[in-house]
mmCIF file as gemmi writes it, N, C-alpha and C atoms, coordinates in Angstrom:
data_model
loop_
_atom_site.group_PDB
_atom_site.id
_atom_site.type_symbol
_atom_site.label_atom_id
_atom_site.label_alt_id
_atom_site.label_comp_id
_atom_site.label_asym_id
_atom_site.label_entity_id
_atom_site.label_seq_id
_atom_site.pdbx_PDB_ins_code
_atom_site.Cartn_x
_atom_site.Cartn_y
_atom_site.Cartn_z
_atom_site.occupancy
_atom_site.B_iso_or_equiv
_atom_site.pdbx_formal_charge
_atom_site.auth_seq_id
_atom_site.auth_asym_id
_atom_site.pdbx_PDB_model_num
ATOM 1 N N . MET Axp A 1 ? 2.726 -8.416 5.614 1 0 ? 1 A 1
ATOM 2 C CA . MET Axp A 1 ? 3.325 -7.713 4.498 1 0 ? 1 A 1
ATOM 3 C C . MET Axp A 1 ? 4.145 -8.73 3.704 1 0 ? 1 A 1
ATOM 4 N N . LEU Axp A 2 ? 3.929 -8.735 2.408 1 0 ? 2 A 1
ATOM 5 C CA . LEU Axp A 2 ? 4.672 -9.614 1.501 1 0 ? 2 A 1
ATOM 6 C C . LEU Axp A 2 ? 5.546 -8.761 0.591 1 0 ? 2 A 1
ATOM 7 N N . TYR Axp A 3 ? 6.78 -9.175 0.419 1 0 ? 3 A 1
ATOM 8 C CA . TYR Axp A 3 ? 7.726 -8.446 -0.422 1 0 ? 3 A 1
ATOM 9 C C . TYR Axp A 3 ? 7.688 -9.003 -1.846 1 0 ? 3 A 1
ATOM 10 N N . HIS Axp A 4 ? 7.465 -8.147 -2.812 1 0 ? 4 A 1
ATOM 11 C CA . HIS Axp A 4 ? 7.35 -8.562 -4.202 1 0 ? 4 A 1
ATOM 12 C C . HIS Axp A 4 ? 8.6 -9.283 -4.689 1 0 ? 4 A 1
ATOM 13 N N . ASP Axp A 5 ? 9.757 -8.791 -4.327 1 0 ? 5 A 1
ATOM 14 C CA . ASP Axp A 5 ? 10.994 -9.397 -4.815 1 0 ? 5 A 1
ATOM 15 C C . ASP Axp A 5 ? 11.275 -10.767 -4.184 1 0 ? 5 A 1
ATOM 16 N N . LYS Axp A 6 ? 10.513 -11.152 -3.171 1 0 ? 6 A 1
ATOM 17 C CA . LYS Axp A 6 ? 10.688 -12.459 -2.533 1 0 ? 6 A 1
ATOM 18 C C . LYS Axp A 6 ? 9.679 -13.493 -3.045 1 0 ? 6 A 1
ATOM 19 N N . LEU Axp A 7 ? 8.726 -13.064 -3.871 1 0 ? 7 A 1
ATOM 20 C CA . LEU Axp A 7 ? 7.675 -13.952 -4.375 1 0 ? 7 A 1
ATOM 21 C C . LEU Axp A 7 ? 7.955 -14.398 -5.805 1 0 ? 7 A 1
ATOM 22 N N . THR Axp A 8 ? 7.604 -15.632 -6.101 1 0 ? 8 A 1
ATOM 23 C CA . THR Axp A 8 ? 7.676 -16.099 -7.485 1 0 ? 8 A 1
ATOM 24 C C . THR Axp A 8 ? 6.421 -15.635 -8.204 1 0 ? 8 A 1
ATOM 25 N N . ARG Axp A 9 ? 6.452 -15.693 -9.502 1 0 ? 9 A 1
ATOM 26 C CA . ARG Axp A 9 ? 5.275 -15.295 -10.29 1 0 ? 9 A 1
ATOM 27 C C . ARG Axp A 9 ? 4.061 -16.151 -9.948 1 0 ? 9 A 1
ATOM 28 N N . GLN Axp A 10 ? 4.267 -17.456 -9.756 1 0 ? 10 A 1
ATOM 29 C CA . GLN Axp A 10 ? 3.175 -18.371 -9.434 1 0 ? 10 A 1
ATOM 30 C C . GLN Axp A 10 ? 2.567 -18.047 -8.066 1 0 ? 10 A 1
ATOM 31 N N . GLU Axp A 11 ? 3.42 -17.74 -7.089 1 0 ? 11 A 1
ATOM 32 C CA . GLU Axp A 11 ? 2.918 -17.379 -5.756 1 0 ? 11 A 1
ATOM 33 C C . GLU Axp A 11 ? 2.098 -16.093 -5.824 1 0 ? 11 A 1
ATOM 34 N N . LEU Axp A 12 ? 2.597 -15.137 -6.564 1 0 ? 12 A 1
ATOM 35 C CA . LEU Axp A 12 ? 1.906 -13.861 -6.706 1 0 ? 12 A 1
ATOM 36 C C . LEU Axp A 12 ? 0.539 -14.049 -7.364 1 0 ? 12 A 1
ATOM 37 N N . LEU Axp A 13 ? 0.483 -14.844 -8.424 1 0 ? 13 A 1
ATOM 38 C CA . LEU Axp A 13 ? -0.795 -15.103 -9.093 1 0 ? 13 A 1
ATOM 39 C C . LEU Axp A 13 ? -1.782 -15.798 -8.162 1 0 ? 13 A 1
ATOM 40 N N . LYS Axp A 14 ? -1.284 -16.704 -7.334 1 0 ? 14 A 1
ATOM 41 C CA . LYS Axp A 14 ? -2.141 -17.396 -6.373 1 0 ? 14 A 1
ATOM 42 C C . LYS Axp A 14 ? -2.744 -16.399 -5.389 1 0 ? 14 A 1
ATOM 43 N N . PHE Axp A 15 ? -1.933 -15.471 -4.895 1 0 ? 15 A 1
ATOM 44 C CA . PHE Axp A 15 ? -2.431 -14.447 -3.97 1 0 ? 15 A 1
ATOM 45 C C . PHE Axp A 15 ? -3.464 -13.545 -4.647 1 0 ? 15 A 1
ATOM 46 N N . PHE Axp A 16 ? -3.244 -13.201 -5.915 1 0 ? 16 A 1
ATOM 47 C CA . PHE Axp A 16 ? -4.208 -12.372 -6.649 1 0 ? 16 A 1
ATOM 48 C C . PHE Axp A 16 ? -5.53 -13.113 -6.819 1 0 ? 16 A 1
ATOM 49 N N . LYS Axp A 17 ? -5.471 -14.378 -7.229 1 0 ? 17 A 1
ATOM 50 C CA . LYS Axp A 17 ? -6.689 -15.164 -7.465 1 0 ? 17 A 1
ATOM 51 C C . LYS Axp A 17 ? -7.5 -15.369 -6.199 1 0 ? 17 A 1
ATOM 52 N N . THR Axp A 18 ? -6.819 -15.618 -5.092 1 0 ? 18 A 1
ATOM 53 C CA . THR Axp A 18 ? -7.53 -15.848 -3.825 1 0 ? 18 A 1
ATOM 54 C C . THR Axp A 18 ? -7.881 -14.546 -3.121 1 0 ? 18 A 1
ATOM 55 N N . LYS Axp A 19 ? -7.459 -13.437 -3.684 1 0 ? 19 A 1
ATOM 56 C CA . LYS Axp A 19 ? -7.699 -12.093 -3.125 1 0 ? 19 A 1
ATOM 57 C C . LYS Axp A 19 ? -7.15 -11.957 -1.708 1 0 ? 19 A 1
ATOM 58 N N . SER Axp A 20 ? -6.033 -12.656 -1.428 1 0 ? 20 A 1
ATOM 59 C CA . SER Axp A 20 ? -5.395 -12.502 -0.12 1 0 ? 20 A 1
ATOM 60 C C . SER Axp A 20 ? -4.555 -11.241 -0.049 1 0 ? 20 A 1
ATOM 61 N N . ILE Axp A 21 ? -4.284 -10.622 -1.191 1 0 ? 21 A 1
ATOM 62 C CA . ILE Axp A 21 ? -3.659 -9.299 -1.197 1 0 ? 21 A 1
ATOM 63 C C . ILE Axp A 21 ? -4.577 -8.362 -1.97 1 0 ? 21 A 1
ATOM 64 N N . THR Axp A 22 ? -4.818 -7.204 -1.394 1 0 ? 22 A 1
ATOM 65 C CA . THR Axp A 22 ? -5.72 -6.245 -2.029 1 0 ? 22 A 1
ATOM 66 C C . THR Axp A 22 ? -5.063 -4.893 -2.249 1 0 ? 22 A 1
ATOM 67 N N . LEU Axp A 23 ? -3.916 -4.676 -1.609 1 0 ? 23 A 1
ATOM 68 C CA . LEU Axp A 23 ? -3.229 -3.39 -1.697 1 0 ? 23 A 1
ATOM 69 C C . LEU Axp A 23 ? -1.743 -3.605 -1.923 1 0 ? 23 A 1
ATOM 70 N N . ALA Axp A 24 ? -1.118 -2.608 -2.534 1 0 ? 24 A 1
ATOM 71 C CA . ALA Axp A 24 ? 0.336 -2.631 -2.73 1 0 ? 24 A 1
ATOM 72 C C . ALA Axp A 24 ? 0.906 -1.352 -2.145 1 0 ? 24 A 1
ATOM 73 N N . GLY Axp A 25 ? 2.166 -1.424 -1.741 1 0 ? 25 A 1
ATOM 74 C CA . GLY Axp A 25 ? 2.797 -0.249 -1.168 1 0 ? 25 A 1
ATOM 75 C C . GLY Axp A 25 ? 4.241 -0.114 -1.605 1 0 ? 25 A 1
ATOM 76 N N . ASN Axp A 26 ? 4.773 1.074 -1.388 1 0 ? 26 A 1
ATOM 77 C CA . ASN Axp A 26 ? 6.171 1.343 -1.68 1 0 ? 26 A 1
ATOM 78 C C . ASN Axp A 26 ? 6.902 1.377 -0.345 1 0 ? 26 A 1
ATOM 79 N N . ARG Axp A 27 ? 7.8 0.417 -0.127 1 0 ? 27 A 1
ATOM 80 C CA . ARG Axp A 27 ? 8.435 0.326 1.187 1 0 ? 27 A 1
ATOM 81 C C . ARG Axp A 27 ? 9.42 1.456 1.462 1 0 ? 27 A 1
ATOM 82 N N . LYS Axp A 28 ? 9.924 2.134 0.452 1 0 ? 28 A 1
ATOM 83 C CA . LYS Axp A 28 ? 10.81 3.284 0.684 1 0 ? 28 A 1
ATOM 84 C C . LYS Axp A 28 ? 10.007 4.538 1.026 1 0 ? 28 A 1
ATOM 85 N N . LEU Axp A 29 ? 8.932 4.77 0.314 1 0 ? 29 A 1
ATOM 86 C CA . LEU Axp A 29 ? 8.117 5.966 0.532 1 0 ? 29 A 1
ATOM 87 C C . LEU Axp A 29 ? 7.063 5.786 1.612 1 0 ? 29 A 1
ATOM 88 N N . LYS Axp A 30 ? 6.806 4.54 2.002 1 0 ? 30 A 1
ATOM 89 C CA . LYS Axp A 30 ? 5.804 4.211 3.021 1 0 ? 30 A 1
ATOM 90 C C . LYS Axp A 30 ? 4.408 4.68 2.61 1 0 ? 30 A 1
ATOM 91 N N . ILE Axp A 31 ? 4.037 4.392 1.342 1 0 ? 31 A 1
ATOM 92 C CA . ILE Axp A 31 ? 2.723 4.732 0.804 1 0 ? 31 A 1
ATOM 93 C C . ILE Axp A 31 ? 2.075 3.451 0.313 1 0 ? 31 A 1
ATOM 94 N N . TYR Axp A 32 ? 0.765 3.283 0.586 1 0 ? 32 A 1
ATOM 95 C CA . TYR Axp A 32 ? 0.049 2.125 0.044 1 0 ? 32 A 1
ATOM 96 C C . TYR Axp A 32 ? -1.128 2.588 -0.799 1 0 ? 32 A 1
ATOM 97 N N . GLY Axp A 33 ? -1.523 1.755 -1.758 1 0 ? 33 A 1
ATOM 98 C CA . GLY Axp A 33 ? -2.642 2.081 -2.625 1 0 ? 33 A 1
ATOM 99 C C . GLY Axp A 33 ? -3.236 0.833 -3.247 1 0 ? 33 A 1
ATOM 100 N N . THR Axp A 34 ? -4.16 1.038 -4.16 1 0 ? 34 A 1
ATOM 101 C CA . THR Axp A 34 ? -4.821 -0.09 -4.818 1 0 ? 34 A 1
ATOM 102 C C . THR Axp A 34 ? -3.856 -0.77 -5.787 1 0 ? 34 A 1
ATOM 103 N N . LEU Axp A 35 ? -4.19 -1.966 -6.179 1 0 ? 35 A 1
ATOM 104 C CA . LEU Axp A 35 ? -3.341 -2.704 -7.112 1 0 ? 35 A 1
ATOM 105 C C . LEU Axp A 35 ? -3.383 -2.094 -8.516 1 0 ? 35 A 1
ATOM 106 N N . ARG Axp A 36 ? -4.395 -1.301 -8.796 1 0 ? 36 A 1
ATOM 107 C CA . ARG Axp A 36 ? -4.54 -0.694 -10.125 1 0 ? 36 A 1
ATOM 108 C C . ARG Axp A 36 ? -4.035 0.746 -10.216 1 0 ? 36 A 1
ATOM 109 N N . CYS Axp A 37 ? -3.469 1.25 -9.168 1 0 ? 37 A 1
ATOM 110 C CA . CYS Axp A 37 ? -3 2.641 -9.132 1 0 ? 37 A 1
ATOM 111 C C . CYS Axp A 37 ? -1.872 2.859 -10.146 1 0 ? 37 A 1
ATOM 112 N N . LYS Axp A 38 ? -1.983 3.917 -10.931 1 0 ? 38 A 1
ATOM 113 C CA . LYS Axp A 38 ? -0.949 4.23 -11.927 1 0 ? 38 A 1
ATOM 114 C C . LYS Axp A 38 ? 0.405 4.496 -11.263 1 0 ? 38 A 1
ATOM 115 N N . SER Axp A 39 ? 0.382 5.177 -10.141 1 0 ? 39 A 1
ATOM 116 C CA . SER Axp A 39 ? 1.637 5.467 -9.435 1 0 ? 39 A 1
ATOM 117 C C . SER Axp A 39 ? 2.288 4.179 -8.958 1 0 ? 39 A 1
ATOM 118 N N . GLY Axp A 40 ? 1.482 3.283 -8.438 1 0 ? 40 A 1
ATOM 119 C CA . GLY Axp A 40 ? 1.996 2.019 -7.924 1 0 ? 40 A 1
ATOM 120 C C . GLY Axp A 40 ? 2.554 1.114 -9.002 1 0 ? 40 A 1
ATOM 121 N N . LYS Axp A 41 ? 1.976 1.183 -10.18 1 0 ? 41 A 1
ATOM 122 C CA . LYS Axp A 41 ? 2.442 0.33 -11.278 1 0 ? 41 A 1
ATOM 123 C C . LYS Axp A 41 ? 3.83 0.73 -11.761 1 0 ? 41 A 1
ATOM 124 N N . ARG Axp A 42 ? 4.24 1.971 -11.493 1 0 ? 42 A 1
ATOM 125 C CA . ARG Axp A 42 ? 5.541 2.452 -11.965 1 0 ? 42 A 1
ATOM 126 C C . ARG Axp A 42 ? 6.684 2.129 -11.012 1 0 ? 42 A 1
ATOM 127 N N . MET Axp A 43 ? 6.368 1.703 -9.798 1 0 ? 43 A 1
ATOM 128 C CA . MET Axp A 43 ? 7.45 1.493 -8.83 1 0 ? 43 A 1
ATOM 129 C C . MET Axp A 43 ? 8.264 0.245 -9.136 1 0 ? 43 A 1
ATOM 130 N N . LYS Axp A 44 ? 9.482 0.238 -8.669 1 0 ? 44 A 1
ATOM 131 C CA . LYS Axp A 44 ? 10.369 -0.892 -8.881 1 0 ? 44 A 1
ATOM 132 C C . LYS Axp A 44 ? 9.907 -2.081 -8.041 1 0 ? 44 A 1
ATOM 133 N N . ARG Axp A 45 ? 10.125 -3.263 -8.573 1 0 ? 45 A 1
ATOM 134 C CA . ARG Axp A 45 ? 9.731 -4.489 -7.892 1 0 ? 45 A 1
ATOM 135 C C . ARG Axp A 45 ? 10.368 -4.594 -6.503 1 0 ? 45 A 1
ATOM 136 N N . VAL Axp A 46 ? 11.606 -4.179 -6.373 1 0 ? 46 A 1
ATOM 137 C CA . VAL Axp A 46 ? 12.322 -4.28 -5.098 1 0 ? 46 A 1
ATOM 138 C C . VAL Axp A 46 ? 11.681 -3.393 -4.026 1 0 ? 46 A 1
ATOM 139 N N . ASN Axp A 47 ? 10.965 -2.354 -4.407 1 0 ? 47 A 1
ATOM 140 C CA . ASN Axp A 47 ? 10.323 -1.445 -3.455 1 0 ? 47 A 1
ATOM 141 C C . ASN Axp A 47 ? 8.879 -1.827 -3.142 1 0 ? 47 A 1
ATOM 142 N N . ARG Axp A 48 ? 8.287 -2.745 -3.913 1 0 ? 48 A 1
ATOM 143 C CA . ARG Axp A 48 ? 6.866 -3.062 -3.781 1 0 ? 48 A 1
ATOM 144 C C . ARG Axp A 48 ? 6.617 -4.108 -2.698 1 0 ? 48 A 1
ATOM 145 N N . VAL Axp A 49 ? 5.611 -3.828 -1.878 1 0 ? 49 A 1
ATOM 146 C CA . VAL Axp A 49 ? 5.134 -4.769 -0.867 1 0 ? 49 A 1
ATOM 147 C C . VAL Axp A 49 ? 3.624 -4.902 -1.028 1 0 ? 49 A 1
ATOM 148 N N . PHE Axp A 50 ? 3.065 -5.98 -0.514 1 0 ? 50 A 1
ATOM 149 C CA . PHE Axp A 50 ? 1.634 -6.226 -0.632 1 0 ? 50 A 1
ATOM 150 C C . PHE Axp A 50 ? 1.011 -6.379 0.749 1 0 ? 50 A 1
ATOM 151 N N . PHE Axp A 51 ? -0.244 -5.948 0.847 1 0 ? 51 A 1
ATOM 152 C CA . PHE Axp A 51 ? -0.993 -6.021 2.094 1 0 ? 51 A 1
ATOM 153 C C . PHE Axp A 51 ? -2.35 -6.665 1.85 1 0 ? 51 A 1
ATOM 154 N N . ALA Axp A 52 ? -2.866 -7.304 2.881 1 0 ? 52 A 1
ATOM 155 C CA . ALA Axp A 52 ? -4.191 -7.913 2.807 1 0 ? 52 A 1
ATOM 156 C C . ALA Axp A 52 ? -5.283 -6.881 3.097 1 0 ? 52 A 1
ATOM 157 N N . SER Axp A 53 ? -4.955 -5.849 3.873 1 0 ? 53 A 1
ATOM 158 C CA . SER Axp A 53 ? -5.972 -4.869 4.259 1 0 ? 53 A 1
ATOM 159 C C . SER Axp A 53 ? -5.344 -3.502 4.547 1 0 ? 53 A 1
ATOM 160 N N . LYS Axp A 54 ? -6.206 -2.501 4.629 1 0 ? 54 A 1
ATOM 161 C CA . LYS Axp A 54 ? -5.756 -1.143 4.966 1 0 ? 54 A 1
ATOM 162 C C . LYS Axp A 54 ? -5.217 -1.104 6.394 1 0 ? 54 A 1
ATOM 163 N N . GLU Axp A 55 ? -5.845 -1.883 7.266 1 0 ? 55 A 1
ATOM 164 C CA . GLU Axp A 55 ? -5.402 -1.936 8.655 1 0 ? 55 A 1
ATOM 165 C C . GLU Axp A 55 ? -3.969 -2.463 8.749 1 0 ? 55 A 1
ATOM 166 N N . GLU Axp A 56 ? -3.673 -3.505 7.982 1 0 ? 56 A 1
ATOM 167 C CA . GLU Axp A 56 ? -2.321 -4.066 7.985 1 0 ? 56 A 1
ATOM 168 C C . GLU Axp A 56 ? -1.305 -3.04 7.496 1 0 ? 56 A 1
ATOM 169 N N . ALA Axp A 57 ? -1.654 -2.323 6.435 1 0 ? 57 A 1
ATOM 170 C CA . ALA Axp A 57 ? -0.756 -1.297 5.893 1 0 ? 57 A 1
ATOM 171 C C . ALA Axp A 57 ? -0.539 -0.168 6.901 1 0 ? 57 A 1
ATOM 172 N N . THR Axp A 58 ? -1.595 0.247 7.56 1 0 ? 58 A 1
ATOM 173 C CA . THR Axp A 58 ? -1.504 1.317 8.548 1 0 ? 58 A 1
ATOM 174 C C . THR Axp A 58 ? -0.658 0.885 9.746 1 0 ? 58 A 1
ATOM 175 N N . ARG Axp A 59 ? -0.86 -0.339 10.209 1 0 ? 59 A 1
ATOM 176 C CA . ARG Axp A 59 ? -0.054 -0.85 11.331 1 0 ? 59 A 1
ATOM 177 C C . ARG Axp A 59 ? 1.424 -0.905 10.976 1 0 ? 59 A 1
ATOM 178 N N . ALA Axp A 60 ? 1.72 -1.118 9.688 1 0 ? 60 A 1
ATOM 179 C CA . ALA Axp A 60 ? 3.113 -1.174 9.243 1 0 ? 60 A 1
ATOM 180 C C . ALA Axp A 60 ? 3.707 0.218 9.047 1 0 ? 60 A 1
ATOM 181 N N . GLY Axp A 61 ? 2.911 1.263 9.29 1 0 ? 61 A 1
ATOM 182 C CA . GLY Axp A 61 ? 3.414 2.63 9.195 1 0 ? 61 A 1
ATOM 183 C C . GLY Axp A 61 ? 3.287 3.263 7.829 1 0 ? 61 A 1
ATOM 184 N N . PHE Axp A 62 ? 2.436 2.724 6.959 1 0 ? 62 A 1
ATOM 185 C CA . PHE Axp A 62 ? 2.241 3.261 5.616 1 0 ? 62 A 1
ATOM 186 C C . PHE Axp A 62 ? 1.063 4.23 5.609 1 0 ? 62 A 1
ATOM 187 N N . LYS Axp A 63 ? 1.138 5.238 4.724 1 0 ? 63 A 1
ATOM 188 C CA . LYS Axp A 63 ? 0.04 6.191 4.572 1 0 ? 63 A 1
ATOM 189 C C . LYS Axp A 63 ? -0.674 5.919 3.251 1 0 ? 63 A 1
ATOM 190 N N . PRO Axp A 64 ? -1.942 6.322 3.119 1 0 ? 64 A 1
ATOM 191 C CA . PRO Axp A 64 ? -2.694 6.089 1.889 1 0 ? 64 A 1
ATOM 192 C C . PRO Axp A 64 ? -2.18 6.937 0.724 1 0 ? 64 A 1
ATOM 193 N N . CYS Axp A 65 ? -2.341 6.418 -0.467 1 0 ? 65 A 1
ATOM 194 C CA . CYS Axp A 65 ? -1.957 7.119 -1.692 1 0 ? 65 A 1
ATOM 195 C C . CYS Axp A 65 ? -2.978 8.213 -1.987 1 0 ? 65 A 1
ATOM 196 N N . ALA Axp A 66 ? -2.511 9.391 -2.306 1 0 ? 66 A 1
ATOM 197 C CA . ALA Axp A 66 ? -3.395 10.521 -2.605 1 0 ? 66 A 1
ATOM 198 C C . ALA Axp A 66 ? -4.074 10.37 -3.963 1 0 ? 66 A 1
ATOM 199 N N . HIS Axp A 67 ? -3.506 9.556 -4.859 1 0 ? 67 A 1
ATOM 200 C CA . HIS Axp A 67 ? -4.06 9.402 -6.205 1 0 ? 67 A 1
ATOM 201 C C . HIS Axp A 67 ? -5.22 8.417 -6.245 1 0 ? 67 A 1
ATOM 202 N N . CYS Axp A 68 ? -5.038 7.229 -5.678 1 0 ? 68 A 1
ATOM 203 C CA . CYS Axp A 68 ? -6.063 6.193 -5.801 1 0 ? 68 A 1
ATOM 204 C C . CYS Axp A 68 ? -6.94 6.059 -4.552 1 0 ? 68 A 1
ATOM 205 N N . LEU Axp A 69 ? -6.536 6.633 -3.44 1 0 ? 69 A 1
ATOM 206 C CA . LEU Axp A 69 ? -7.32 6.595 -2.196 1 0 ? 69 A 1
ATOM 207 C C . LEU Axp A 69 ? -7.458 8.005 -1.62 1 0 ? 69 A 1
ATOM 208 N N . PRO Axp A 70 ? -8.044 8.925 -2.388 1 0 ? 70 A 1
ATOM 209 C CA . PRO Axp A 70 ? -8.065 10.331 -1.952 1 0 ? 70 A 1
ATOM 210 C C . PRO Axp A 70 ? -8.811 10.574 -0.638 1 0 ? 70 A 1
ATOM 211 N N . SER Axp A 71 ? -9.924 9.89 -0.404 1 0 ? 71 A 1
ATOM 212 C CA . SER Axp A 71 ? -10.658 10.141 0.841 1 0 ? 71 A 1
ATOM 213 C C . SER Axp A 71 ? -9.879 9.629 2.052 1 0 ? 71 A 1
ATOM 214 N N . GLU Axp A 72 ? -9.248 8.462 1.937 1 0 ? 72 A 1
ATOM 215 C CA . GLU Axp A 72 ? -8.433 7.943 3.03 1 0 ? 72 A 1
ATOM 216 C C . GLU Axp A 72 ? -7.213 8.834 3.266 1 0 ? 72 A 1
ATOM 217 N N . TYR Axp A 73 ? -6.648 9.349 2.172 1 0 ? 73 A 1
ATOM 218 C CA . TYR Axp A 73 ? -5.497 10.249 2.296 1 0 ? 73 A 1
ATOM 219 C C . TYR Axp A 73 ? -5.883 11.527 3.042 1 0 ? 73 A 1
ATOM 220 N N . GLN Axp A 74 ? -7.055 12.093 2.71 1 0 ? 74 A 1
ATOM 221 C CA . GLN Axp A 74 ? -7.5 13.325 3.384 1 0 ? 74 A 1
ATOM 222 C C . GLN Axp A 74 ? -7.713 13.08 4.87 1 0 ? 74 A 1
ATOM 223 N N . LYS Axp A 75 ? -8.303 11.921 5.222 1 0 ? 75 A 1
ATOM 224 C CA . LYS Axp A 75 ? -8.493 11.588 6.639 1 0 ? 75 A 1
ATOM 225 C C . LYS Axp A 75 ? -7.147 11.481 7.345 1 0 ? 75 A 1
ATOM 226 N N . TRP Axp A 76 ? -6.197 10.827 6.698 1 0 ? 76 A 1
ATOM 227 C CA . TRP Axp A 76 ? -4.85 10.667 7.269 1 0 ? 76 A 1
ATOM 228 C C . TRP Axp A 76 ? -4.206 12.041 7.467 1 0 ? 76 A 1
ATOM 229 N N . LYS Axp A 77 ? -4.344 12.901 6.452 1 0 ? 77 A 1
ATOM 230 C CA . LYS Axp A 77 ? -3.732 14.228 6.482 1 0 ? 77 A 1
ATOM 231 C C . LYS Axp A 77 ? -4.315 15.072 7.619 1 0 ? 77 A 1
ATOM 232 N N . VAL Axp A 78 ? -5.627 15.053 7.779 1 0 ? 78 A 1
ATOM 233 C CA . VAL Axp A 78 ? -6.282 15.801 8.847 1 0 ? 78 A 1
ATOM 234 C C . VAL Axp A 78 ? -5.824 15.29 10.205 1 0 ? 78 A 1
ATOM 235 N N . LYS Axp A 79 ? -5.693 13.986 10.335 1 0 ? 79 A 1
ATOM 236 C CA . LYS Axp A 79 ? -5.257 13.387 11.6 1 0 ? 79 A 1
ATOM 237 C C . LYS Axp A 79 ? -3.832 13.832 11.935 1 0 ? 79 A 1
ATOM 238 N N . ILE Axp A 80 ? -2.942 13.84 10.94 1 0 ? 80 A 1
ATOM 239 C CA . ILE Axp A 80 ? -1.557 14.262 11.158 1 0 ? 80 A 1
ATOM 240 C C . ILE Axp A 80 ? -1.496 15.744 11.529 1 0 ? 80 A 1
ATOM 241 N N . ILE Axp A 81 ? -2.219 16.573 10.81 1 0 ? 81 A 1
ATOM 242 C CA . ILE Axp A 81 ? -2.191 18.007 11.077 1 0 ? 81 A 1
ATOM 243 C C . ILE Axp A 81 ? -2.755 18.314 12.46 1 0 ? 81 A 1
ATOM 244 N N . SER Axp A 82 ? -3.841 17.652 12.821 1 0 ? 82 A 1
ATOM 245 C CA . SER Axp A 82 ? -4.439 17.915 14.14 1 0 ? 82 A 1
ATOM 246 C C . SER Axp A 82 ? -3.516 17.456 15.259 1 0 ? 82 A 1
ATOM 247 N N . SER Axp A 83 ? -2.752 16.392 15.027 1 0 ? 83 A 1
ATOM 248 C CA . SER Axp A 83 ? -1.813 15.937 16.06 1 0 ? 83 A 1
ATOM 249 C C . SER Axp A 83 ? -0.642 16.919 16.211 1 0 ? 83 A 1
ATOM 250 N N . LEU Axp A 84 ? -0.28 17.624 15.137 1 0 ? 84 A 1
ATOM 251 C CA . LEU Axp A 84 ? 0.793 18.609 15.199 1 0 ? 84 A 1
ATOM 252 C C . LEU Axp A 84 ? 0.354 19.888 15.903 1 0 ? 84 A 1
ATOM 253 N N . VAL Axp A 85 ? -0.915 20.236 15.727 1 0 ? 85 A 1
ATOM 254 C CA . VAL Axp A 85 ? -1.454 21.464 16.31 1 0 ? 85 A 1
ATOM 255 C C . VAL Axp A 85 ? -1.617 21.32 17.82 1 0 ? 85 A 1
ATOM 256 N N . GLU Axp A 86 ? -1.97 20.14 18.276 1 0 ? 86 A 1
ATOM 257 C CA . GLU Axp A 86 ? -2.221 19.933 19.707 1 0 ? 86 A 1
ATOM 258 C C . GLU Axp A 86 ? -1.004 20.017 20.539 1 0 ? 86 A 1
């Protein structure tokens, strides 16, 4: 996990060009999504974190964004609900 407020503009551009980061998340809300998500673009820099993969975001305790990753969000939601029912 990379923190946006700890990266310089040049470092961030390097990560984008090499595609070492593919997802962004909100560290307060614990939600991750695509780099092009409208919701993600509105968040404050201090709250933004970057991930290389969905697995990394999930291991960090983040859930998928319902706007830009609807199918992953539905899978996450079903998993949470089924764990509560059991």
